[in-house]
KELUM-214756 format. One line per field, with one value per residue (C-alpha): residue number from 0; x, y, z. Coordinates in nm, 4 decimals, padded with zeros to 6 digits, always signed. Example, Ala and Ser with C-alpha at 12.3 -4.5 7.8 and 13.67 -1.06 7.14 Angstrom:
! residues 2
n: 0 / 1
x: +01.2300 / +01.3670
y: -00.4500 / -00.1060
z: +00.7800 / +00.7140
***
This chain:
! residues 221
n: 0 / 1 / 2 / 3 / 4 / 5 / 6 / 7 / 8 / 9 / 10 / 11 / 12 / 13 / 14 / 15 / 16 / 17 / 18 / 19 / 20 / 21 / 22 / 23 / 24 / 25 / 26 / 27 / 28 / 29 / 30 / 31 / 32 / 33 / 34 / 35 / 36 / 37 / 38 / 39 / 40 / 41 / 42 / 43 / 44 / 45 / 46 / 47 / 48 / 49 / 50 / 51 / 52 / 53 / 54 / 55 / 56 / 57 / 58 / 59 / 60 / 61 / 62 / 63 / 64 / 65 / 66 / 67 / 68 / 69 / 70 / 71 / 72 / 73 / 74 / 75 / 76 / 77 / 78 / 79 / 80 / 81 / 82 / 83 / 84 / 85 / 86 / 87 / 88 / 89 / 90 / 91 / 92 / 93 / 94 / 95 / 96 / 97 / 98 / 99 / 100 / 101 / 102 / 103 / 104 / 105 / 106 / 107 / 108 / 109 / 110 / 111 / 112 / 113 / 114 / 115 / 116 / 117 / 118 / 119 / 120 / 121 / 122 / 123 / 124 / 125 / 126 / 127 / 128 / 129 / 130 / 131 / 132 / 133 / 134 / 135 / 136 / 137 / 138 / 139 / 140 / 141 / 142 / 143 / 144 / 145 / 146 / 147 / 148 / 149 / 150 / 151 / 152 / 153 / 154 / 155 / 156 / 157 / 158 / 159 / 160 / 161 / 162 / 163 / 164 / 165 / 166 / 167 / 168 / 169 / 170 / 171 / 172 / 173 / 174 / 175 / 176 / 177 / 178 / 179 / 180 / 181 / 182 / 183 / 184 / 185 / 186 / 187 / 188 / 189 / 190 / 191 / 192 / 193 / 194 / 195 / 196 / 197 / 198 / 199 / 200 / 201 / 202 / 203 / 204 / 205 / 206 / 207 / 208 / 209 / 210 / 211 / 212 / 213 / 214 / 215 / 216 / 217 / 218 / 219 / 220
x: +08.5421 / +08.2077 / +07.9247 / +07.6528 / +07.3230 / +07.2900 / +07.0403 / +06.8265 / +06.9372 / +06.7668 / +06.5708 / +06.7298 / +07.0032 / +07.3540 / +07.4431 / +07.7358 / +08.0205 / +08.2480 / +08.0203 / +07.8923 / +07.5140 / +07.3076 / +06.9232 / +06.6043 / +06.4239 / +06.3990 / +06.3089 / +06.1986 / +06.1319 / +06.0305 / +06.1264 / +05.9980 / +06.2453 / +06.1885 / +05.9696 / +06.2324 / +06.1080 / +06.3328 / +06.2707 / +06.5163 / +06.5317 / +06.7740 / +06.8229 / +07.0196 / +07.2518 / +07.5075 / +07.7576 / +07.8007 / +07.6280 / +07.3169 / +07.3223 / +07.3546 / +07.0377 / +06.8424 / +06.9642 / +06.8432 / +06.5057 / +06.4389 / +06.4819 / +06.2118 / +05.9933 / +06.1037 / +06.1506 / +06.0854 / +06.3546 / +06.5919 / +06.8945 / +06.9202 / +07.2058 / +07.3400 / +07.5717 / +07.6699 / +07.8649 / +07.9726 / +08.3232 / +08.5849 / +08.2610 / +08.1554 / +08.0428 / +07.9093 / +07.7357 / +07.6164 / +07.4382 / +07.5082 / +07.4893 / +07.7788 / +08.0343 / +08.0534 / +07.7056 / +07.5131 / +07.6772 / +07.9488 / +07.7348 / +07.4966 / +07.7756 / +07.9161 / +07.5715 / +07.5777 / +07.9346 / +07.8104 / +07.5810 / +07.8171 / +07.6506 / +07.7585 / +07.5963 / +07.3630 / +07.2406 / +07.0978 / +06.9351 / +06.7775 / +06.5241 / +06.5155 / +06.2567 / +06.3688 / +06.1501 / +06.2577 / +06.4692 / +06.8580 / +06.9623 / +07.3425 / +07.6060 / +07.5531 / +07.1763 / +07.1963 / +07.4377 / +07.1661 / +06.9054 / +07.0597 / +07.2142 / +06.8588 / +06.6776 / +06.9045 / +06.8965 / +06.5215 / +06.4797 / +06.7234 / +06.5443 / +06.2701 / +06.5185 / +06.5898 / +06.9253 / +07.0744 / +07.4461 / +07.6358 / +07.9234 / +08.2488 / +08.2689 / +08.6029 / +08.6102 / +08.7847 / +08.8991 / +09.0100 / +09.1408 / +09.0727 / +09.0689 / +08.6920 / +08.7110 / +08.7022 / +08.4088 / +08.1206 / +08.3316 / +08.4266 / +08.0509 / +07.9291 / +08.1629 / +08.0780 / +07.7430 / +07.7843 / +07.9883 / +07.7138 / +07.9254 / +07.7969 / +07.9140 / +07.9753 / +08.0926 / +08.2350 / +08.4575 / +08.5434 / +08.8719 / +09.1726 / +09.0681 / +08.7340 / +08.7648 / +08.5263 / +08.4678 / +08.2718 / +08.1719 / +08.1239 / +08.1419 / +08.5264 / +08.5592 / +08.4320 / +08.6909 / +08.9801 / +08.8358 / +08.6930 / +09.0335 / +09.1695 / +08.8806 / +08.9601 / +09.3503 / +09.2978 / +09.0219 / +09.2448 / +09.5725 / +09.6797 / +09.5544 / +09.3138 / +09.4844 / +09.2738 / +09.3638 / +09.1515 / +08.9878 / +08.9147 / +08.5405 / +08.5418 / +08.2927 / +07.9619 / +07.6857 / +07.4826 / +07.1607
y: +10.8665 / +10.6406 / +10.7681 / +10.5807 / +10.7608 / +10.7710 / +10.9261 / +11.2257 / +11.5330 / +11.9117 / +12.0965 / +12.4396 / +12.6124 / +12.5703 / +12.1688 / +12.1895 / +11.9176 / +11.7916 / +11.5271 / +11.6006 / +11.5955 / +11.5388 / +11.5947 / +11.3662 / +11.5246 / +11.7901 / +12.1239 / +12.4448 / +12.7748 / +13.1145 / +13.4418 / +13.7716 / +14.0489 / +14.3587 / +14.1578 / +13.8616 / +13.5458 / +13.3104 / +12.9243 / +12.7497 / +12.4048 / +12.1974 / +11.7973 / +11.5068 / +11.4382 / +11.1720 / +11.2992 / +11.5787 / +11.3521 / +11.3110 / +11.6954 / +11.7891 / +11.5378 / +11.7289 / +12.0584 / +11.9476 / +11.8590 / +12.1581 / +12.3212 / +12.1520 / +12.2263 / +12.5813 / +12.6471 / +13.0175 / +13.0820 / +13.3140 / +13.1374 / +12.8215 / +12.8270 / +12.5397 / +12.4237 / +12.0842 / +11.9688 / +11.6113 / +11.5517 / +11.5930 / +11.6542 / +11.9540 / +12.2709 / +12.6420 / +12.7369 / +13.1112 / +13.0015 / +13.3690 / +13.5532 / +13.7551 / +13.5656 / +13.4713 / +13.6325 / +13.2975 / +12.9386 / +13.0361 / +13.1910 / +12.9008 / +12.6887 / +12.8658 / +12.8403 / +12.4465 / +12.4482 / +12.6449 / +12.4089 / +12.0667 / +11.9452 / +11.6604 / +11.5167 / +11.7663 / +12.0009 / +12.3571 / +12.5022 / +12.8277 / +12.8947 / +13.2810 / +13.4507 / +13.7979 / +14.0713 / +14.3809 / +14.5246 / +14.4477 / +14.3848 / +14.4609 / +14.2270 / +14.2391 / +14.2157 / +13.8884 / +13.7648 / +13.8200 / +13.6873 / +13.3444 / +13.3077 / +13.3928 / +13.1495 / +12.8267 / +12.9584 / +13.0138 / +12.6492 / +12.4974 / +12.6020 / +12.3659 / +12.1147 / +11.7614 / +11.7131 / +11.3413 / +11.2387 / +11.0805 / +10.8484 / +10.7652 / +10.4294 / +10.1892 / +09.9488 / +09.6147 / +09.2814 / +08.9860 / +08.6370 / +08.3473 / +07.9765 / +07.8283 / +07.6604 / +08.0074 / +08.1632 / +08.0597 / +08.2153 / +08.5670 / +08.5868 / +08.5392 / +08.8259 / +09.0414 / +09.0820 / +09.0960 / +09.3900 / +09.5545 / +09.5004 / +09.4762 / +09.2391 / +09.3633 / +09.1042 / +08.7351 / +08.5229 / +08.1774 / +08.0482 / +07.8848 / +08.0683 / +08.3100 / +08.6827 / +08.8935 / +09.2371 / +09.4275 / +09.7768 / +09.8869 / +10.2504 / +10.3243 / +10.3691 / +10.0057 / +09.8742 / +09.8610 / +09.6402 / +09.3975 / +09.3308 / +09.2404 / +09.0031 / +08.8446 / +08.8625 / +08.6567 / +08.4447 / +08.3008 / +08.3235 / +08.5569 / +08.3386 / +08.6165 / +08.9082 / +09.2173 / +09.5313 / +09.8572 / +09.9292 / +10.2577 / +10.3399 / +10.6185 / +10.9402 / +10.7385 / +10.8585 / +10.5449 / +10.5547
z: +08.9868 / +09.1038 / +09.3358 / +09.4974 / +09.5634 / +09.9610 / +10.1464 / +10.0743 / +10.2350 / +10.2854 / +10.0268 / +09.9276 / +10.1036 / +10.1448 / +10.2343 / +10.4733 / +10.4707 / +10.1535 / +10.0415 / +09.6962 / +09.6592 / +09.3328 / +09.3185 / +09.3635 / +09.0492 / +08.8084 / +08.9493 / +08.7578 / +08.7912 / +08.5973 / +08.5796 / +08.4152 / +08.4006 / +08.1976 / +07.9564 / +07.9213 / +08.0248 / +08.2068 / +08.2553 / +08.4900 / +08.5316 / +08.7471 / +08.7206 / +08.7786 / +08.4811 / +08.4410 / +08.1724 / +07.8665 / +07.6188 / +07.8053 / +07.9095 / +07.5572 / +07.4465 / +07.6654 / +07.5590 / +07.2085 / +07.3459 / +07.4931 / +07.1582 / +07.0446 / +07.3491 / +07.3131 / +06.8952 / +06.9718 / +07.2334 / +07.2210 / +07.4291 / +07.5693 / +07.8278 / +08.0351 / +08.3146 / +08.3826 / +08.7056 / +08.6077 / +08.7305 / +08.4366 / +08.1892 / +08.3490 / +08.1181 / +08.0925 / +07.7684 / +07.6866 / +07.3712 / +07.2264 / +07.5203 / +07.6332 / +07.7132 / +08.0987 / +08.1537 / +08.1820 / +08.1603 / +08.4004 / +08.6569 / +08.6517 / +08.7127 / +09.0278 / +09.1702 / +09.1567 / +09.2703 / +09.5711 / +09.6416 / +09.6481 / +09.3830 / +09.1595 / +08.8373 / +08.7917 / +08.5110 / +08.4891 / +08.2099 / +08.1542 / +07.8490 / +07.7653 / +07.5388 / +07.4713 / +07.5694 / +07.3507 / +07.6658 / +07.6857 / +08.0608 / +08.0260 / +08.1400 / +08.4841 / +08.4690 / +08.2846 / +08.5471 / +08.8053 / +08.5678 / +08.5053 / +08.8577 / +08.9845 / +08.7633 / +08.8792 / +09.2601 / +09.2495 / +09.1137 / +09.3752 / +09.6618 / +09.5923 / +09.4864 / +09.7505 / +09.7455 / +09.8052 / +09.9357 / +09.7429 / +09.8528 / +09.6691 / +09.5505 / +09.5371 / +09.2126 / +09.3129 / +09.1387 / +09.2933 / +09.1800 / +09.3855 / +09.4177 / +09.3037 / +09.6519 / +09.7961 / +09.5688 / +09.8192 / +10.1115 / +09.9339 / +09.8014 / +10.1618 / +10.2756 / +09.9376 / +10.0565 / +10.3993 / +10.3202 / +10.1303 / +09.7819 / +09.4558 / +09.2231 / +08.8747 / +08.7312 / +08.7780 / +08.5540 / +08.5576 / +08.3913 / +08.5798 / +08.8647 / +08.9475 / +08.8957 / +09.0773 / +09.0054 / +09.2619 / +09.4386 / +09.7371 / +09.9740 / +09.9497 / +10.3275 / +10.3843 / +10.0978 / +10.3513 / +10.6007 / +10.3061 / +10.1587 / +10.5022 / +10.5745 / +10.2073 / +10.3207 / +10.6591 / +10.4907 / +10.2372 / +10.4350 / +10.1504 / +09.8374 / +09.7056 / +09.4946 / +09.5217 / +09.3307 / +09.2381 / +08.9111 / +08.7796 / +08.8020 / +08.5187 / +08.5934 / +08.6137 / +08.8711 / +09.0348 / +09.1491
***
């Protein structure tokens, strides 16, 4: 699916409603628990490849770290990585914190420097959960609105009028191809799509054919 970054939301806390949110910028936290140091970060992240690249960069920044655990909420590319901690004690609790905040396209990372004292499974779950939760307290959420991707074929004579309708509806023209007819690919907030399609049908007396195009799993900002 595709998302359009819409408006800034509140800082910290649980957000009400079903609309997903991303983050405006990275936010960090740091906890010391029984001599272990936990460095948390939450930040916007579009996909798993970018998330892995960020983790690789963290290893270069923290070559002496014991673990770098992370979680990602990005549609079908979500992940929870324990990085050597006991299974289910790091990545999954971190992912649960993100889900509880109605977040999308967000990565949480926690760099751990072991302090010599074992925390036990319950202690690890609390530590990784708290590192992410503390970072989110200072985060600014940004509402995401689902985008519709549409493709329309139309006669050359109607191209100018259609482009004006797209602009008036706040649609973003992704591409235009000119062959035997004009083919436009555009996006706009999903709730506005049916009305625009109807206006184009009325304008052309049925000469414009519009169809939905799969938008993938990117996040648009």
